[in-house]
C-alpha positions as CSV (number, residue, x, y, z in Angstrom):
1,X,-33.4,34.4,16.0
2,X,-30.0,32.1,15.0
3,X,-30.2,31.2,11.3
4,X,-32.2,33.8,8.7
5,X,-33.4,31.9,5.6
6,X,-33.2,33.5,2.0
7,X,-35.7,32.5,0.1
8,X,-36.8,33.7,-3.4
9,X,-40.6,32.9,-4.7
10,X,-38.2,32.9,-8.9
11,X,-35.7,30.9,-7.8
12,X,-34.6,27.3,-6.8
13,X,-32.1,28.2,-4.2
14,X,-31.5,29.9,-0.9
15,X,-29.3,31.1,1.8
16,X,-27.5,30.9,5.0
17,X,-27.2,33.5,7.3
18,X,-25.8,32.4,11.2
19,X,-26.4,34.7,13.4
20,X,-23.5,36.2,14.9
21,X,-24.0,35.2,18.6
22,X,-24.8,31.6,17.4
23,X,-21.2,31.2,16.2
24,X,-20.1,29.6,19.0
25,X,-22.5,26.6,19.4
26,X,-22.0,26.2,15.7
27,X,-20.2,22.6,15.5
28,X,-20.3,22.3,11.6
29,X,-21.4,24.4,8.5
30,X,-21.8,21.2,7.0
31,X,-26.0,21.5,7.2
32,X,-26.3,24.8,6.2
33,X,-25.0,24.6,2.7
34,X,-25.4,22.2,-0.3
35,X,-23.6,23.6,-3.1
36,X,-20.5,26.1,-2.7
37,X,-20.1,27.6,-6.6
38,X,-21.7,30.8,-5.3
39,X,-21.9,32.9,-1.9
40,X,-24.6,35.6,-1.7
41,X,-22.1,38.2,0.7
42,X,-24.6,41.3,2.0
43,X,-23.2,44.2,3.7
44,X,-24.9,47.1,6.2
45,X,-24.4,50.1,5.5
46,X,-24.0,52.8,8.6
47,X,-25.2,55.8,7.2
48,X,-28.5,55.1,6.0
49,X,-29.1,51.1,7.8
50,X,-29.8,49.4,4.6
51,X,-28.7,46.2,3.5
52,X,-26.7,45.4,0.5
53,X,-26.0,42.1,-1.3
54,X,-23.6,40.7,-3.6
55,X,-23.5,37.5,-5.8
56,X,-19.8,36.2,-6.0
57,X,-18.0,33.8,-7.6
58,X,-14.7,31.9,-8.3
59,X,-13.9,34.3,-12.1
60,X,-14.8,32.4,-14.9
61,X,-12.1,31.3,-15.9
62,X,-11.2,28.5,-13.0
63,X,-15.3,27.2,-13.0
64,X,-16.2,24.9,-12.6
65,X,-13.0,23.4,-11.6
66,X,-12.7,25.3,-8.3
67,X,-15.9,26.5,-6.0
68,X,-15.5,28.3,-3.0
69,X,-14.6,27.1,0.3
70,X,-16.8,27.7,3.4
71,X,-14.9,26.7,6.2
72,X,-16.3,26.8,10.3
73,X,-13.1,27.8,12.3
74,X,-10.7,25.9,10.0
75,X,-8.4,26.8,6.6
76,X,-8.3,23.4,5.3
77,X,-6.4,24.4,1.7
78,X,-5.5,27.8,2.8
79,X,-3.2,30.1,4.3
80,X,-4.6,30.2,8.1
81,X,-5.8,33.0,9.9
82,X,-2.4,34.2,12.2
83,X,-2.3,33.4,16.1
84,X,-2.8,37.5,16.6
85,X,-6.3,36.4,15.4
86,X,-7.9,33.8,17.4
87,X,-8.6,36.2,19.6
88,X,-11.4,37.0,17.7
89,X,-13.1,33.7,17.2
90,X,-15.2,31.8,16.7
91,X,-14.9,32.7,12.0
92,X,-16.1,31.7,9.3
93,X,-13.6,31.5,6.5
94,X,-14.3,32.0,3.0
95,X,-11.8,30.7,0.4
96,X,-11.3,31.8,-3.2
97,X,-8.3,30.0,-4.9
98,X,-6.7,26.5,-3.3
99,X,-2.9,28.0,-1.4
100,X,-1.7,24.7,-3.7
101,X,-2.6,27.0,-6.8
102,X,0.0,28.3,-8.9
103,X,-1.2,32.5,-8.3
104,X,1.7,33.8,-8.7
105,X,2.4,36.3,-11.7
106,X,-2.0,35.1,-12.8
107,X,-4.9,37.7,-12.8
108,X,-6.7,36.6,-9.8
109,X,-10.1,37.8,-8.2
110,X,-13.4,37.3,-8.0
111,X,-16.9,38.0,-9.5
112,X,-19.5,40.7,-7.8
113,X,-23.0,40.3,-10.0
114,X,-21.5,39.8,-12.1
115,X,-18.4,41.8,-12.3
116,X,-15.0,40.6,-12.8
117,X,-12.6,42.3,-9.7
118,X,-9.1,41.4,-10.1
119,X,-5.9,42.0,-9.2
120,X,-2.8,40.7,-10.9
121,X,-1.0,37.8,-8.1
122,X,2.6,39.6,-7.5
123,X,4.7,36.9,-5.9
124,X,4.1,34.1,-4.0
125,X,1.7,35.2,-0.9
126,X,-1.6,32.5,-1.4
127,X,-3.9,35.0,0.9
128,X,-7.1,34.2,-1.2
129,X,-9.5,34.8,1.3
130,X,-12.2,36.7,3.6
131,X,-13.6,36.1,7.4
132,X,-16.0,37.0,9.8
133,X,-15.3,36.7,13.1
134,X,-17.8,36.4,16.2
135,X,-15.4,38.4,18.7
136,X,-17.1,36.6,20.8
137,X,-15.0,38.0,24.1
138,X,-15.6,42.0,22.6
139,X,-11.7,42.4,21.6
140,X,-10.6,45.6,20.1
141,X,-10.1,45.3,16.6
142,X,-7.2,47.7,15.7
143,X,-4.6,45.6,13.7
144,X,-1.7,47.6,12.3
145,X,-2.2,46.5,8.8
146,X,-2.7,49.3,6.6
147,X,-4.6,48.4,3.2
148,X,-2.8,49.9,0.2
149,X,-4.9,48.3,-2.7
150,X,-8.7,49.3,-1.8
151,X,-10.0,47.5,-5.2
152,X,-10.3,44.1,-4.5
153,X,-12.0,44.4,-1.1
154,X,-14.4,47.1,-2.0
155,X,-15.9,45.0,-4.9
156,X,-18.5,44.1,-3.0
157,X,-19.7,46.9,-2.3
158,X,-19.4,49.1,-5.6
159,X,-21.4,46.7,-7.4
160,X,-24.1,45.4,-4.6
161,X,-27.7,45.3,-5.1
162,X,-30.1,46.6,-2.4
163,X,-31.9,44.4,-0.5
164,X,-35.7,44.6,-0.8
165,X,-37.2,45.4,2.7
166,X,-39.3,41.8,3.1
167,X,-35.7,40.2,2.8
168,X,-34.4,42.2,5.7
169,X,-32.6,40.4,8.4
170,X,-31.7,42.8,10.6
171,X,-28.2,44.1,12.5
172,X,-27.5,40.5,14.7
173,X,-26.6,38.9,11.1
174,X,-23.9,41.1,10.4
175,X,-20.3,40.7,11.8
176,X,-18.3,43.8,12.4
177,X,-15.4,42.0,13.0
178,X,-14.0,41.1,9.5
179,X,-10.8,40.9,7.2
180,X,-10.1,40.5,3.4
181,X,-6.5,39.1,2.4
182,X,-6.0,39.1,-2.0
183,X,-2.2,38.3,-2.9
184,X,0.5,39.2,-3.7
185,X,-0.5,43.2,-4.8
186,X,-4.7,42.7,-4.0
187,X,-5.2,44.3,-1.0
188,X,-5.3,43.3,2.8
189,X,-7.9,45.3,4.3
190,X,-10.0,45.3,7.5
191,X,-13.6,46.5,9.2
192,X,-12.6,49.2,10.2
193,X,-11.1,50.6,6.8
194,X,-14.9,49.9,5.5
195,X,-18.2,51.9,5.3
196,X,-20.1,49.2,6.2
197,X,-21.8,48.4,10.1
198,X,-20.9,45.1,9.1
199,X,-20.8,42.0,6.2
200,X,-22.4,38.7,6.4
201,X,-22.1,35.1,4.0
202,X,-25.3,33.6,2.5
203,X,-24.6,29.5,2.4
204,X,-26.4,28.2,-1.1
205,X,-28.7,25.8,-0.8
206,X,-30.8,24.0,-3.5
207,X,-34.2,24.1,-2.7
208,X,-36.3,21.0,-3.6
209,X,-39.6,21.9,-5.7
210,X,-42.7,19.9,-6.1
211,X,-43.2,18.8,-10.0
């Protein structure tokens, strides 16, 4: 299965999840979402293989002037991934506040299931992103950087809700190689520093209901 579409009977929004193996064949993400005001981020635990999900948005003070950005093998409006990470391509880039926004000495972060996850942006580093890599070549994932501030990157895990069994999608959709970077005194961490098997981005689309 290449795509997993998550529908709910009580909602007018569905979510597209892209299988890790399929990403190398994808030419665009544009066909898989119709809105970018939020994203569902799922994670799969190692210990009990339970799936969890978190609805993530920008901080309320930046809505609706700004939206999230979903980018395939690109970083338009945001800082790049760096040449050392190209070996893990292809990738999906989730951008938060654009690099053009004056972040220095402001409160930055995101909302996770309605909870504020924030940090004080202490310098001019415009890093503001989460990236999942398909790592089709199976390269070893051992970057040298180490996290000093876990609060930002733990937000999508600690505020998550369990996924009902009827909406489970399986390991093929969870990206085991991922990176989260915020700031400027926010966090910079990698998948091997978390307790999750992998994470997945659910791209939102509007469901047209019959009148």
